[in-house]
N, C-alpha and C positions, 0 to 999 in steps of 0.2 A: 505494501499499499504505499509505502511512504517514500521507496523506488519509486510509482507512478506518479507522486506527486514534484519528486524532485523532475521528472521528466515532463511534465505539467508545464511546471515553474521555466523551462528551458524554453519554452515554445512559442511562435511568434504569438498566437491568439491570447497566452496567456500575457504576455505584454500590452495588449491591444485591451482586454477586460481591465487592466492596472489601469492604462491611460484613461479607460473611460471614467473607470471609477473614482479616479482623483480627478477628473476636472468635472465630474457631475457633484461630487461634493463639493467642491469650490464654489460652482454654480448656487446650490442650494445654500453654501453660508453668505454667497455674496448676496442674493435674494433676501433673506434673510435682514440683514441691516438696513437700516432708517437712518441715513443722512441728512443733512438739515435742508438741503432743497430737493432730493431727489428719493424716493419712495415705491417701491417694488408691490403692488397688491394683483391680487384675483379676483376677477369677475364672479361671483356665484348666482347671479340670476339670467334670464333671457331678456330682461328691461330693454339692453342694448342691441337686442340681434336686429338686423343682421350683421353692426359693424362690429359688435365686441358680443363672441361668445362664452359659454358659460365655462369657465376653464381656463380662460384667456390670462396669461401673463401681463399687464401692465405697466409699464414707466410712467409715474406722475410726477409733475414738476412744479415746485414753486412759483408764481409769476406775480410781478407787482398789480396785475392788472388782467380782467377777462372779457373775451369776446363776445355774442352773443353765437352762436355754431359752435364755441366750444367744449367738449368734454370733459368735464371737471370731474371729481371726487371731493366726497365731503361731509362731514360726520352728521348723523341725525337720531334722533331715537324712536326706538320702535319697541312698542310694549314695557317701557320703562329700560330697556336695554338698546347701550350707544353702539351704533352699526355705520358701519361707511358703505358709501353708495355713490355709484359714477353713473352720472348722467349729462346730456348734453343740456348746454345755457341757452334757453330760450330767450330769453332777454332780461334786461337790470331793469329794477322797479325803482328808483329813489335809492336805500342802501340794502337793497338785496336783490338776490338773485332767482328766478324764476325757471325751473329746471323741470325737462321729461324726459323720460326714457324712449329711445328710437320706437322701442317695441308698444309704448302706452300710448292709449289715447286724451289720458289725462294728466295734466303737471303734478308739481310736487308741491308742496308744505314750501312756504317762501322759505331761501337760503340767507342767513346771514353772510356777509364777507368774510367772519371770523370763521369760520367751521369750513371754509374751502382748505381743501388739503394740495388741490394743486390740478394742474390740468395735466390730461394725457397726451403724452408725446411719443409714447411706441407699444405696441401690442405685439404678442405672441401667441396665436391661437392655441387651446391646448393644451399648454407649458405649463400652465399653472395647477392643472389636476395631479400634473406629477408630483409637484410641488406641494400640494393637501395631501396626496398619498403618504409620500415621505416626513409630514407631521404629525403622524397621530404615531403611537408604540407601538401599533404592531408594522408600521411602516419604518422606524427608526430602528426597528430588531431585524428588517429583512432585506433591507433597502442599506442599510449603516454597518452597525453592528458586527452580523455575520458575515459579506463580505469582507470588513477589515480583518476580524477573526482571521480569517482562509487565506487571505495574503499575508499578515504579518506570520501566519504558522509556513505556508511556503517559505517566504522570508527567512524565516529563524532555520527550518530544515536544511537551503541552501549554503546558510551563513556554519550552520554546524556540518556539513560535508566538506564544505570550505577545509574549516579547520582539520578535521578528520585526514583529508588529502596531502594537506600540509604536515600533521605532526610525522603522518606516515614517510613522507619525503624527507625529513629532518634526521626521522629514524634510520632511513636508507642511506644521508649521508655520512651518519657516525658510524652505520655498519663498514661503508666504503673505504673511512679513513682509517678505522681501526683497523683493518687490510692492509693497509700501508705500510 
């Protein structure tokens, strides 16, 4: 079994899987970060269909001002819980924004400018679904912990095998010198 793992650890597919794992892990960390003017969010409803589908990963940027037609993300209260909504800015009325989802017929309640997170500047369809999967306990185990243990184990076996080969070479060299 160990020999098979060592052989697998030397194959091209192993390095492709390891590189993919590291890239995906790095992206998960980056998507989890919130910067001062940028934030990654995930679309969780069809209210912006067809422009933004459920599971789209969006990049939101804080702007000084917003124009009608911009797609903005903002905080709102729903049944006493704070939620983030991403809808299109329809018009500006006084010191409030009037928004509506592209798939909705009714406008939203008024949005105060201080509740706006930012304007959507980039979207990756369905990438957010994978991110949501990784964020729960099952996903963390299956997609982060288990692969990490697997790759670390193979690398540890490779290092151990290297030490064994090095020790045998040193022993062989000692025997060669003692014969001279």
